[in-house]
LUMLOKOL-434469 format. One record per residue (C-alpha): residue number from 1; x, y negated, z; residue in one letter. Coordinates in steps of 0.2 Angstrom, whole numbers, plus 2048, in hexadecimal, padded with zeros to 3 digits. Each point is the difference from the previous one (the first is absolute). Layout:
BEGIN
<r resi="NUM" c1="X" c2="Y" c3="Z" resn="A"/>
...
//
This chain:
BEGIN
<r resi="1" c1="E81" c2="71A" c3="71D" resn="X"/>
<r resi="2" c1="7F6" c2="811" c3="802" resn="X"/>
<r resi="3" c1="7F7" c2="7FC" c3="810" resn="X"/>
<r resi="4" c1="7F0" c2="80A" c3="7FD" resn="X"/>
<r resi="5" c1="80A" c2="810" c3="7FB" resn="X"/>
<r resi="6" c1="80C" c2="7FE" c3="80E" resn="X"/>
<r resi="7" c1="7F2" c2="7FF" c3="80D" resn="X"/>
<r resi="8" c1="7F7" c2="80F" c3="7FA" resn="X"/>
<r resi="9" c1="811" c2="80A" c3="7FF" resn="X"/>
<r resi="10" c1="805" c2="7FB" c3="811" resn="X"/>
<r resi="11" c1="7EF" c2="804" c3="808" resn="X"/>
<r resi="12" c1="800" c2="811" c3="7F7" resn="X"/>
<r resi="13" c1="812" c2="804" c3="806" resn="X"/>
<r resi="14" c1="7FB" c2="7FB" c3="812" resn="X"/>
<r resi="15" c1="7F2" c2="80D" c3="800" resn="X"/>
<r resi="16" c1="807" c2="80E" c3="7F6" resn="X"/>
<r resi="17" c1="811" c2="809" c3="802" resn="X"/>
<r resi="18" c1="806" c2="800" c3="7EE" resn="X"/>
<r resi="19" c1="7F2" c2="80C" c3="7FA" resn="X"/>
<r resi="20" c1="80C" c2="80E" c3="804" resn="X"/>
<r resi="21" c1="7F1" c2="80C" c3="802" resn="X"/>
<r resi="22" c1="7FA" c2="7FE" c3="7EF" resn="X"/>
<r resi="23" c1="805" c2="80F" c3="7F6" resn="X"/>
<r resi="24" c1="7FB" c2="7FC" c3="7EE" resn="X"/>
<r resi="25" c1="80E" c2="7F4" c3="7FD" resn="X"/>
<r resi="26" c1="812" c2="7FC" c3="806" resn="X"/>
<r resi="27" c1="805" c2="7F0" c3="808" resn="X"/>
<r resi="28" c1="809" c2="7F4" c3="7F4" resn="X"/>
<r resi="29" c1="80F" c2="7FF" c3="80B" resn="X"/>
<r resi="30" c1="801" c2="813" c3="800" resn="X"/>
<r resi="31" c1="7FF" c2="800" c3="7ED" resn="X"/>
<r resi="32" c1="80E" c2="7F3" c3="800" resn="X"/>
<r resi="33" c1="80B" c2="80B" c3="80B" resn="X"/>
<r resi="34" c1="7FC" c2="80F" c3="7F5" resn="X"/>
<r resi="35" c1="807" c2="7F6" c3="7F1" resn="X"/>
<r resi="36" c1="810" c2="7FB" c3="809" resn="X"/>
<r resi="37" c1="803" c2="812" c3="805" resn="X"/>
<r resi="38" c1="7FD" c2="806" c3="7EE" resn="X"/>
<r resi="39" c1="80C" c2="7F3" c3="7F9" resn="X"/>
<r resi="40" c1="80E" c2="805" c3="80D" resn="X"/>
<r resi="41" c1="7FE" c2="813" c3="7FB" resn="X"/>
<r resi="42" c1="801" c2="7FC" c3="7EE" resn="X"/>
<r resi="43" c1="80C" c2="7F1" c3="7FF" resn="X"/>
<r resi="44" c1="809" c2="7FD" c3="810" resn="X"/>
<r resi="45" c1="812" c2="7FA" c3="7FE" resn="X"/>
<r resi="46" c1="80B" c2="7F7" c3="80D" resn="X"/>
<r resi="47" c1="7FE" c2="7F0" c3="7F6" resn="X"/>
<r resi="48" c1="7F9" c2="7EF" c3="802" resn="X"/>
<r resi="49" c1="7F9" c2="800" c3="7EE" resn="X"/>
<r resi="50" c1="7F7" c2="810" c3="803" resn="X"/>
<r resi="51" c1="7F8" c2="7F9" c3="810" resn="X"/>
<r resi="52" c1="7FC" c2="7F0" c3="7F6" resn="X"/>
<r resi="53" c1="7F7" c2="80B" c3="7F2" resn="X"/>
<r resi="54" c1="7F6" c2="808" c3="80E" resn="X"/>
<r resi="55" c1="7FA" c2="7F0" c3="807" resn="X"/>
<r resi="56" c1="7FC" c2="7F8" c3="7F0" resn="X"/>
<r resi="57" c1="7F7" c2="80F" c3="7F9" resn="X"/>
<r resi="58" c1="7F5" c2="801" c3="810" resn="X"/>
<r resi="59" c1="7FC" c2="7EE" c3="801" resn="X"/>
<r resi="60" c1="7FB" c2="800" c3="7ED" resn="X"/>
<r resi="61" c1="7F4" c2="80F" c3="803" resn="X"/>
<r resi="62" c1="7F9" c2="7F8" c3="80F" resn="X"/>
<r resi="63" c1="7FE" c2="7EF" c3="7F8" resn="X"/>
<r resi="64" c1="7F7" c2="808" c3="7F1" resn="X"/>
<r resi="65" c1="7F4" c2="80A" c3="80A" resn="X"/>
<r resi="66" c1="7FC" c2="7F2" c3="80D" resn="X"/>
<r resi="67" c1="7FE" c2="7F3" c3="7F2" resn="X"/>
<r resi="68" c1="7F3" c2="80C" c3="7F8" resn="X"/>
<r resi="69" c1="7F7" c2="802" c3="811" resn="X"/>
<r resi="70" c1="800" c2="7ED" c3="803" resn="X"/>
<r resi="71" c1="7F5" c2="7FE" c3="7F0" resn="X"/>
<r resi="72" c1="7F2" c2="807" c3="80A" resn="X"/>
<r resi="73" c1="7F7" c2="7F0" c3="804" resn="X"/>
<r resi="74" c1="7F8" c2="804" c3="811" resn="X"/>
<r resi="75" c1="807" c2="7FA" c3="810" resn="X"/>
<r resi="76" c1="7FA" c2="810" c3="80A" resn="X"/>
<r resi="77" c1="809" c2="80C" c3="7F3" resn="X"/>
<r resi="78" c1="80F" c2="7F5" c3="802" resn="X"/>
<r resi="79" c1="7FF" c2="7FF" c3="813" resn="X"/>
<r resi="80" c1="7FF" c2="813" c3="800" resn="X"/>
<r resi="81" c1="80F" c2="803" c3="7F5" resn="X"/>
<r resi="82" c1="80A" c2="7F3" c3="80A" resn="X"/>
<r resi="83" c1="7FD" c2="808" c3="810" resn="X"/>
<r resi="84" c1="80B" c2="80E" c3="7FB" resn="X"/>
<r resi="85" c1="80F" c2="7F5" c3="801" resn="X"/>
<r resi="86" c1="7FD" c2="7FC" c3="812" resn="X"/>
<r resi="87" c1="804" c2="80B" c3="80F" resn="X"/>
<r resi="88" c1="7FA" c2="7F7" c3="810" resn="X"/>
<r resi="89" c1="7F5" c2="80D" c3="808" resn="X"/>
<r resi="90" c1="80C" c2="80E" c3="7FC" resn="X"/>
<r resi="91" c1="80E" c2="7F7" c3="807" resn="X"/>
<r resi="92" c1="7F7" c2="7FB" c3="810" resn="X"/>
<r resi="93" c1="7F9" c2="812" c3="803" resn="X"/>
<r resi="94" c1="811" c2="808" c3="7FC" resn="X"/>
<r resi="95" c1="809" c2="7F5" c3="80D" resn="X"/>
<r resi="96" c1="7F2" c2="802" c3="80D" resn="X"/>
<r resi="97" c1="801" c2="813" c3="7FE" resn="X"/>
<r resi="98" c1="812" c2="7FF" c3="805" resn="X"/>
<r resi="99" c1="7FD" c2="7F6" c3="810" resn="X"/>
<r resi="100" c1="7F1" c2="80A" c3="805" resn="X"/>
<r resi="101" c1="809" c2="811" c3="7FE" resn="X"/>
<r resi="102" c1="7FE" c2="80C" c3="80F" resn="X"/>
<r resi="103" c1="812" c2="805" c3="801" resn="X"/>
<r resi="104" c1="812" c2="7FA" c3="7FB" resn="X"/>
<r resi="105" c1="801" c2="80E" c3="7F3" resn="X"/>
<r resi="106" c1="7F0" c2="7FB" c3="7F8" resn="X"/>
<r resi="107" c1="806" c2="7EE" c3="800" resn="X"/>
<r resi="108" c1="810" c2="805" c3="7F7" resn="X"/>
<r resi="109" c1="7F6" c2="80A" c3="7F3" resn="X"/>
<r resi="110" c1="7F5" c2="7F1" c3="7FD" resn="X"/>
<r resi="111" c1="80E" c2="7F3" c3="7FF" resn="X"/>
<r resi="112" c1="80A" c2="80B" c3="7F4" resn="X"/>
<r resi="113" c1="7F2" c2="7FE" c3="7F3" resn="X"/>
<r resi="114" c1="802" c2="7ED" c3="801" resn="X"/>
<r resi="115" c1="813" c2="7FD" c3="800" resn="X"/>
<r resi="116" c1="80F" c2="806" c3="7F8" resn="X"/>
<r resi="117" c1="80B" c2="800" c3="80F" resn="X"/>
<r resi="118" c1="805" c2="810" c3="80A" resn="X"/>
<r resi="119" c1="7F2" c2="803" c3="80D" resn="X"/>
<r resi="120" c1="805" c2="810" c3="808" resn="X"/>
<r resi="121" c1="80A" c2="7F8" c3="80E" resn="X"/>
<r resi="122" c1="7F5" c2="7F1" c3="803" resn="X"/>
<r resi="123" c1="7FA" c2="7FC" c3="811" resn="X"/>
<r resi="124" c1="7EF" c2="7F8" c3="804" resn="X"/>
<r resi="125" c1="806" c2="7EE" c3="7FF" resn="X"/>
<r resi="126" c1="80A" c2="803" c3="7F0" resn="X"/>
<r resi="127" c1="7F0" c2="807" c3="7F8" resn="X"/>
<r resi="128" c1="7F6" c2="7F1" c3="805" resn="X"/>
<r resi="129" c1="80D" c2="7F5" c3="7F9" resn="X"/>
<r resi="130" c1="800" c2="809" c3="7EF" resn="X"/>
<r resi="131" c1="7ED" c2="7FF" c3="800" resn="X"/>
<r resi="132" c1="800" c2="7ED" c3="802" resn="X"/>
<r resi="133" c1="80E" c2="7FE" c3="7F3" resn="X"/>
<r resi="134" c1="7F6" c2="80A" c3="7F3" resn="X"/>
<r resi="135" c1="7F0" c2="7F7" c3="804" resn="X"/>
<r resi="136" c1="809" c2="7F0" c3="7FD" resn="X"/>
<r resi="137" c1="808" c2="805" c3="7F0" resn="X"/>
<r resi="138" c1="7F1" c2="808" c3="7F9" resn="X"/>
<r resi="139" c1="7F4" c2="7F2" c3="805" resn="X"/>
<r resi="140" c1="80A" c2="7F6" c3="7F3" resn="X"/>
<r resi="141" c1="802" c2="80D" c3="7F3" resn="X"/>
<r resi="142" c1="7EF" c2="808" c3="802" resn="X"/>
<r resi="143" c1="7F4" c2="7F2" c3="804" resn="X"/>
<r resi="144" c1="807" c2="7EE" c3="7FE" resn="X"/>
<r resi="145" c1="80A" c2="803" c3="7F0" resn="X"/>
<r resi="146" c1="7F3" c2="809" c3="7F6" resn="X"/>
<r resi="147" c1="7F3" c2="7F3" c3="806" resn="X"/>
<r resi="148" c1="80C" c2="7F2" c3="7FA" resn="X"/>
<r resi="149" c1="802" c2="807" c3="7EF" resn="X"/>
<r resi="150" c1="7EE" c2="804" c3="7FE" resn="X"/>
<r resi="151" c1="7FB" c2="7EE" c3="805" resn="X"/>
<r resi="152" c1="80D" c2="7F9" c3="7F3" resn="X"/>
<r resi="153" c1="7FE" c2="80C" c3="7F2" resn="X"/>
<r resi="154" c1="7F1" c2="80B" c3="802" resn="X"/>
<r resi="155" c1="801" c2="813" c3="800" resn="X"/>
<r resi="156" c1="80E" c2="800" c3="7F3" resn="X"/>
<r resi="157" c1="80B" c2="7F7" c3="80C" resn="X"/>
<r resi="158" c1="7FB" c2="80B" c3="80F" resn="X"/>
<r resi="159" c1="804" c2="810" c3="7F6" resn="X"/>
<r resi="160" c1="810" c2="7FA" c3="7F9" resn="X"/>
<r resi="161" c1="805" c2="7FC" c3="812" resn="X"/>
<r resi="162" c1="7FC" c2="811" c3="806" resn="X"/>
<r resi="163" c1="80A" c2="808" c3="7F2" resn="X"/>
<r resi="164" c1="80F" c2="7F6" c3="805" resn="X"/>
<r resi="165" c1="7FE" c2="804" c3="813" resn="X"/>
<r resi="166" c1="7FD" c2="813" c3="7FC" resn="X"/>
<r resi="167" c1="810" c2="800" c3="7F5" resn="X"/>
<r resi="168" c1="809" c2="7F9" c3="80F" resn="X"/>
<r resi="169" c1="7F9" c2="80C" c3="80C" resn="X"/>
<r resi="170" c1="805" c2="80F" c3="7F5" resn="X"/>
<r resi="171" c1="811" c2="7FB" c3="7F8" resn="X"/>
<r resi="172" c1="805" c2="7F0" c3="809" resn="X"/>
<r resi="173" c1="80C" c2="808" c3="80C" resn="X"/>
<r resi="174" c1="813" c2="7FC" c3="802" resn="X"/>
<r resi="175" c1="806" c2="811" c3="800" resn="X"/>
<r resi="176" c1="80A" c2="80B" c3="7F4" resn="X"/>
<r resi="177" c1="7F2" c2="805" c3="7F5" resn="X"/>
<r resi="178" c1="7F7" c2="7EF" c3="7FF" resn="X"/>
<r resi="179" c1="80D" c2="7F3" c3="802" resn="X"/>
<r resi="180" c1="801" c2="7FC" c3="7EE" resn="X"/>
<r resi="181" c1="7F0" c2="809" c3="7F9" resn="X"/>
<r resi="182" c1="7F5" c2="7F6" c3="80C" resn="X"/>
<r resi="183" c1="809" c2="7F0" c3="800" resn="X"/>
<r resi="184" c1="7F5" c2="7F6" c3="7F4" resn="X"/>
<r resi="185" c1="7F0" c2="806" c3="809" resn="X"/>
<r resi="186" c1="807" c2="7FB" c3="811" resn="X"/>
<r resi="187" c1="805" c2="7EF" c3="7FA" resn="X"/>
<r resi="188" c1="7EF" c2="7FD" c3="7F7" resn="X"/>
<r resi="189" c1="7F7" c2="805" c3="810" resn="X"/>
<r resi="190" c1="80B" c2="7F3" c3="80A" resn="X"/>
<r resi="191" c1="7FA" c2="7F3" c3="7F4" resn="X"/>
<r resi="192" c1="7EE" c2="805" c3="800" resn="X"/>
<r resi="193" c1="7FF" c2="800" c3="813" resn="X"/>
<r resi="194" c1="80A" c2="7F0" c3="803" resn="X"/>
<r resi="195" c1="7F1" c2="7F5" c3="803" resn="X"/>
<r resi="196" c1="7F3" c2="80D" c3="807" resn="X"/>
<r resi="197" c1="80D" c2="805" c3="80E" resn="X"/>
<r resi="198" c1="801" c2="7EE" c3="806" resn="X"/>
<r resi="199" c1="7EE" c2="7FD" c3="7FF" resn="X"/>
<r resi="200" c1="7FD" c2="810" c3="80B" resn="X"/>
<r resi="201" c1="80D" c2="7FA" c3="80D" resn="X"/>
<r resi="202" c1="7F7" c2="7EF" c3="800" resn="X"/>
<r resi="203" c1="7EF" c2="808" c3="802" resn="X"/>
<r resi="204" c1="806" c2="80B" c3="80E" resn="X"/>
<r resi="205" c1="807" c2="7F1" c3="80A" resn="X"/>
<r resi="206" c1="7F1" c2="7F6" c3="7FD" resn="X"/>
<r resi="207" c1="7F3" c2="80D" c3="805" resn="X"/>
<r resi="208" c1="80A" c2="805" c3="80F" resn="X"/>
<r resi="209" c1="800" c2="7ED" c3="804" resn="X"/>
<r resi="210" c1="813" c2="802" c3="803" resn="X"/>
<r resi="211" c1="80A" c2="7F0" c3="7FE" resn="X"/>
<r resi="212" c1="810" c2="80A" c3="803" resn="X"/>
<r resi="213" c1="7FC" c2="80D" c3="7F2" resn="X"/>
<r resi="214" c1="7FC" c2="7F1" c3="7F4" resn="X"/>
<r resi="215" c1="810" c2="7F7" c3="804" resn="X"/>
<r resi="216" c1="80C" c2="80F" c3="801" resn="X"/>
<r resi="217" c1="7FB" c2="80E" c3="7F4" resn="X"/>
<r resi="218" c1="80C" c2="7F9" c3="7F3" resn="X"/>
<r resi="219" c1="80F" c2="800" c3="80B" resn="X"/>
<r resi="220" c1="7FE" c2="813" c3="804" resn="X"/>
<r resi="221" c1="7F8" c2="805" c3="7EF" resn="X"/>
<r resi="222" c1="80F" c2="7FB" c3="7F6" resn="X"/>
<r resi="223" c1="80B" c2="80C" c3="809" resn="X"/>
<r resi="224" c1="7F7" c2="80F" c3="7F8" resn="X"/>
<r resi="225" c1="809" c2="808" c3="7F1" resn="X"/>
<r resi="226" c1="7EF" c2="7FE" c3="7F7" resn="X"/>
<r resi="227" c1="7FD" c2="7EE" c3="7FB" resn="X"/>
<r resi="228" c1="7EE" c2="803" c3="804" resn="X"/>
<r resi="229" c1="7FC" c2="80D" c3="80D" resn="X"/>
<r resi="230" c1="808" c2="7F7" c3="80F" resn="X"/>
<r resi="231" c1="7F4" c2="7F2" c3="800" resn="X"/>
<r resi="232" c1="7F0" c2="809" c3="805" resn="X"/>
<r resi="233" c1="80A" c2="80B" c3="80B" resn="X"/>
<r resi="234" c1="807" c2="7F1" c3="809" resn="X"/>
<r resi="235" c1="7F0" c2="7F7" c3="801" resn="X"/>
<r resi="236" c1="7F8" c2="80F" c3="809" resn="X"/>
<r resi="237" c1="80E" c2="802" c3="80C" resn="X"/>
<r resi="238" c1="800" c2="7EE" c3="805" resn="X"/>
<r resi="239" c1="7ED" c2="7FF" c3="801" resn="X"/>
<r resi="240" c1="7FE" c2="80F" c3="80C" resn="X"/>
<r resi="241" c1="810" c2="7FE" c3="809" resn="X"/>
<r resi="242" c1="80A" c2="810" c3="7FB" resn="X"/>
<r resi="243" c1="811" c2="803" c3="7F8" resn="X"/>
<r resi="244" c1="7FF" c2="80A" c3="7F0" resn="X"/>
<r resi="245" c1="80E" c2="806" c3="7F5" resn="X"/>
<r resi="246" c1="811" c2="806" c3="807" resn="X"/>
<r resi="247" c1="809" c2="810" c3="7FC" resn="X"/>
<r resi="248" c1="7F5" c2="80C" c3="7F6" resn="X"/>
<r resi="249" c1="804" c2="812" c3="7F9" resn="X"/>
<r resi="250" c1="7FD" c2="803" c3="7EE" resn="X"/>
<r resi="251" c1="804" c2="811" c3="7F8" resn="X"/>
<r resi="252" c1="80B" c2="804" c3="80F" resn="X"/>
<r resi="253" c1="80A" c2="7F0" c3="800" resn="X"/>
<r resi="254" c1="7FE" c2="7F1" c3="80C" resn="X"/>
<r resi="255" c1="7FD" c2="7F0" c3="7F7" resn="X"/>
<r resi="256" c1="804" c2="7F1" c3="80B" resn="X"/>
<r resi="257" c1="7F1" c2="7F5" c3="7FC" resn="X"/>
<r resi="258" c1="7FF" c2="7EF" c3="808" resn="X"/>
<r resi="259" c1="7F4" c2="7FC" c3="80E" resn="X"/>
<r resi="260" c1="7F0" c2="7F6" c3="7FC" resn="X"/>
<r resi="261" c1="7F9" c2="7F6" c3="80E" resn="X"/>
<r resi="262" c1="806" c2="7FE" c3="812" resn="X"/>
<r resi="263" c1="7F2" c2="809" c3="80A" resn="X"/>
<r resi="264" c1="800" c2="810" c3="80A" resn="X"/>
<r resi="265" c1="809" c2="80F" c3="7F9" resn="X"/>
<r resi="266" c1="7F4" c2="80D" c3="808" resn="X"/>
<r resi="267" c1="7F2" c2="800" c3="7F5" resn="X"/>
<r resi="268" c1="7F0" c2="807" c3="806" resn="X"/>
<r resi="269" c1="7EF" c2="807" c3="7F8" resn="X"/>
<r resi="270" c1="7F8" c2="7EF" c3="806" resn="X"/>
<r resi="271" c1="80C" c2="7F7" c3="7F5" resn="X"/>
<r resi="272" c1="7FC" c2="809" c3="7F1" resn="X"/>
<r resi="273" c1="7ED" c2="7FE" c3="803" resn="X"/>
<r resi="274" c1="804" c2="7ED" c3="803" resn="X"/>
<r resi="275" c1="808" c2="800" c3="7EE" resn="X"/>
<r resi="276" c1="7F1" c2="809" c3="7F9" resn="X"/>
<r resi="277" c1="7F4" c2="7F3" c3="808" resn="X"/>
<r resi="278" c1="805" c2="7F4" c3="7F2" resn="X"/>
<r resi="279" c1="7F5" c2="80A" c3="7F4" resn="X"/>
<r resi="280" c1="7EF" c2="7F9" c3="805" resn="X"/>
<r resi="281" c1="807" c2="7EE" c3="801" resn="X"/>
<r resi="282" c1="808" c2="802" c3="7EF" resn="X"/>
<r resi="283" c1="7F1" c2="807" c3="7F8" resn="X"/>
<r resi="284" c1="7F5" c2="7F2" c3="807" resn="X"/>
<r resi="285" c1="80C" c2="7F3" c3="7FA" resn="X"/>
<r resi="286" c1="802" c2="807" c3="7EF" resn="X"/>
<r resi="287" c1="7EE" c2="803" c3="7FD" resn="X"/>
<r resi="288" c1="7FC" c2="7EE" c3="805" resn="X"/>
<r resi="289" c1="80D" c2="7F9" c3="7F5" resn="X"/>
<r resi="290" c1="7FA" c2="80B" c3="7F1" resn="X"/>
<r resi="291" c1="7ED" c2="7FB" c3="804" resn="X"/>
<r resi="292" c1="806" c2="7ED" c3="800" resn="X"/>
<r resi="293" c1="809" c2="804" c3="7EF" resn="X"/>
<r resi="294" c1="7F0" c2="807" c3="7F9" resn="X"/>
<r resi="295" c1="7F5" c2="7F1" c3="806" resn="X"/>
<r resi="296" c1="80C" c2="7F2" c3="7FC" resn="X"/>
//
């Protein structure tokens, strides 16, 4: 287990917002995205095999580079590099900017940067619902999952996970263009997130001291079309007593998503802030666990 590296990485990510103001290098996730875009321009074909080649080629490149970087035998260098795989502060700040916006139009603009659903006709409650849902999903994808793979496999594992997750976010859509091309990436992302998504849901339930969330998040979570996303969403819904999910518009078409939770449907700013209140408890819990891992 890479407890020291994970502790340094987590603390750095808690303080800094993904170093996005540093101008002399590009964030590794941006470089991964650039490769995916380049591959599509050059080699895209409506084919599962072409998508398979994209996935394997990116994972090979990321493995070679991250393995070379892992040879730097210094926990501070390793921790600094590993912090690029996490997005705790960025996620928290982005969702908080939505709920603290001064007007409905500003909220629509902010939430449109975080979700793929149509946002132009959303009311205040629907925006707040979208904010909680994206916080739940990305808490798993952007914090718990990379931390899990970092602990188990070091920076190689963390960067491989981020490559898989970036592929899914760019080509893992069930539409005409990506249904076949992105299929392998999407299924691989399902496998990679299977354990972390459930760990995330359990942590949400435990840190909100919600027996209901702990006992029932599986019942609601399995209704989601994704084998993973529904679990942290359901845990949040049950823990803060709101109803998430339901009919949602994507690209001009209504998608009849199931409901997650059985709480109130009118979701207020205070509910989003309550969800965001998990962060400090989660940070304290994770840092204590990592410190204990270092000491034991």
